[in-house]
Structures are given as C-alpha cells and as structure tokens.
PLY file of the C-alpha trace (Angstrom):
ply
format ascii 1.0
element vertex 129
property float x
property float y
property float z
element edge 128
property int vertex1
property int vertex2
end_header
-47.79 189.27 49.10
-45.15 190.73 47.03
-43.30 189.14 44.07
-40.35 188.82 46.36
-42.07 187.12 48.93
-43.93 184.87 46.19
-40.01 183.90 45.15
-39.05 183.21 48.71
-42.04 180.82 49.06
-41.51 178.92 46.04
-37.75 178.72 47.00
-38.78 177.15 50.53
-39.68 174.06 48.77
-36.72 172.17 47.43
-38.80 170.28 44.99
-39.76 173.49 42.81
-36.15 174.18 42.26
-35.16 170.47 41.56
-38.19 170.60 38.87
-36.95 173.84 37.39
-39.75 175.97 38.28
-39.08 179.56 37.71
-41.74 182.45 38.55
-42.53 184.71 35.55
-45.12 186.61 36.55
-47.16 186.91 39.62
-50.25 189.23 40.51
-54.14 189.77 40.17
-54.95 186.21 40.35
-52.59 184.81 38.04
-49.20 182.99 38.12
-46.88 181.82 35.30
-43.77 179.77 35.32
-41.24 178.57 33.38
-40.67 174.94 33.59
-37.52 173.41 32.34
-37.48 169.90 34.26
-34.28 167.78 34.51
-33.63 164.63 32.46
-34.67 162.50 35.43
-38.30 163.33 35.02
-37.90 161.55 31.69
-37.39 157.74 31.04
-34.95 158.82 28.08
-33.90 161.33 25.80
-36.90 162.14 23.78
-39.07 160.36 25.82
-42.11 162.73 27.19
-42.10 164.03 30.87
-43.53 162.16 33.79
-46.96 162.98 34.60
-46.14 163.42 38.30
-43.62 166.23 37.41
-46.24 167.86 35.12
-48.98 167.45 37.87
-46.51 169.03 40.55
-46.04 172.32 37.87
-49.82 172.78 37.65
-50.72 172.39 41.20
-47.95 174.94 41.86
-49.00 177.44 39.20
-52.84 176.94 40.14
-51.91 177.39 43.99
-49.66 180.65 43.43
-52.71 182.08 41.18
-54.57 181.66 44.53
-51.84 183.06 46.80
-51.80 186.22 44.29
-55.46 186.74 44.97
-55.28 186.50 49.17
-51.74 187.44 49.71
-50.93 184.32 51.91
-50.12 180.73 51.17
-52.48 178.19 50.43
-52.90 174.18 50.19
-54.62 171.97 47.78
-57.84 170.56 48.54
-58.49 168.69 45.24
-56.89 168.67 41.84
-58.33 167.24 38.61
-55.92 167.12 35.62
-56.24 166.02 32.16
-53.20 165.43 30.02
-53.91 166.20 26.39
-50.73 165.36 24.52
-47.05 164.17 25.62
-44.94 166.76 27.27
-41.74 166.25 24.97
-40.40 169.93 24.69
-37.47 170.78 26.90
-39.20 173.62 28.36
-42.90 174.60 29.20
-44.80 177.38 30.21
-47.17 176.96 33.22
-50.10 179.48 34.19
-52.42 179.65 36.94
-55.56 181.64 37.25
-58.01 182.16 40.05
-61.78 181.57 39.20
-63.36 182.09 42.34
-62.19 182.89 45.73
-64.42 182.67 48.87
-63.42 183.23 52.69
-62.01 179.60 53.15
-61.89 178.13 49.77
-60.60 179.10 46.35
-61.02 177.42 42.69
-58.10 177.96 40.15
-57.37 176.69 36.55
-53.99 175.90 35.21
-52.61 175.11 31.83
-48.81 173.81 30.86
-48.43 174.77 27.15
-45.34 174.49 24.85
-43.30 177.65 24.34
-45.14 177.85 20.85
-48.66 177.96 22.80
-49.64 173.95 22.40
-51.60 172.97 25.25
-50.10 170.00 26.82
-52.14 169.45 30.17
-54.66 171.35 32.34
-55.85 171.36 35.92
-58.76 172.54 38.13
-58.22 172.68 41.68
-59.92 173.63 44.93
-57.75 175.21 47.43
-57.91 176.29 51.36
-56.56 179.23 52.75
0 1
1 2
2 3
3 4
4 5
5 6
6 7
7 8
8 9
9 10
10 11
11 12
12 13
13 14
14 15
15 16
16 17
17 18
18 19
19 20
20 21
21 22
22 23
23 24
24 25
25 26
26 27
27 28
28 29
29 30
30 31
31 32
32 33
33 34
34 35
35 36
36 37
37 38
38 39
39 40
40 41
41 42
42 43
43 44
44 45
45 46
46 47
47 48
48 49
49 50
50 51
51 52
52 53
53 54
54 55
55 56
56 57
57 58
58 59
59 60
60 61
61 62
62 63
63 64
64 65
65 66
66 67
67 68
68 69
69 70
70 71
71 72
72 73
73 74
74 75
75 76
76 77
77 78
78 79
79 80
80 81
81 82
82 83
83 84
84 85
85 86
86 87
87 88
88 89
89 90
90 91
91 92
92 93
93 94
94 95
95 96
96 97
97 98
98 99
99 100
100 101
101 102
102 103
103 104
104 105
105 106
106 107
107 108
108 109
109 110
110 111
111 112
112 113
113 114
114 115
115 116
116 117
117 118
118 119
119 120
120 121
121 122
122 123
123 124
124 125
125 126
126 127
127 128
C-alpha cells in the first residue's frame, strides 16, 4: 500500500479526522501520527485527554503499522493498553511498529509520547488480515 492509499484509508473513517490524527510516516512495518485532539476529548481546559481518545490513537497507529507490513487493511482482534501518565499536552506523537506478521495474524506495539519524548501510554495488539 502506498502512502497515498494509507492516507485515503485514514480519511475513510471520520473518527480519525475528528480526533486530529495526521499521518507523518508510513512504511516498512511502521506508522507515525501527529495527534492533536480537539478540546471535546477533555473535561475542561488543562484536563487530561479522555482515555478512549488515546486508546483510539494507539489502536490506529498499531493497525497502520500492520497495514504497512502487509499492504492491506487489518482489523484489531485484541488490544492491551497501559496509561503511564496523564495526557495533558495539546499534541502527541503516536507511533506503531509491527512485531511479527504471520499469514493471518500480526502483532504490533504502539506508543503515545509528548512532542519532547515523554511516554504517555503504550499498547500491544493482535490484528487479523
């Protein structure tokens, strides 16, 4: 799958745009996004980001890493998250990397970090092709 096709796939889900996910890097089993969520995912100014919004960003990064490995869309079978600190920053970087890819299943990790590199949350998932 080309980067343009990956961007079209990302755009095909309105939730991705609503959350402010922008594809930065794509290829070789990796995907990276800039994540600038709207104020609606916080309970007030300066409040941490809602965990569901962060989970969606991590799931998307891991899924797109798998897509970068196979060149075709994938779906999440299982996803485990660890929230390590409150996501207070207005913008995060979310990166996914494929760990292993079989014929029908793949495993990938994702991490959400602040722009200055502090890890906010991590995820590991299983995906089907």
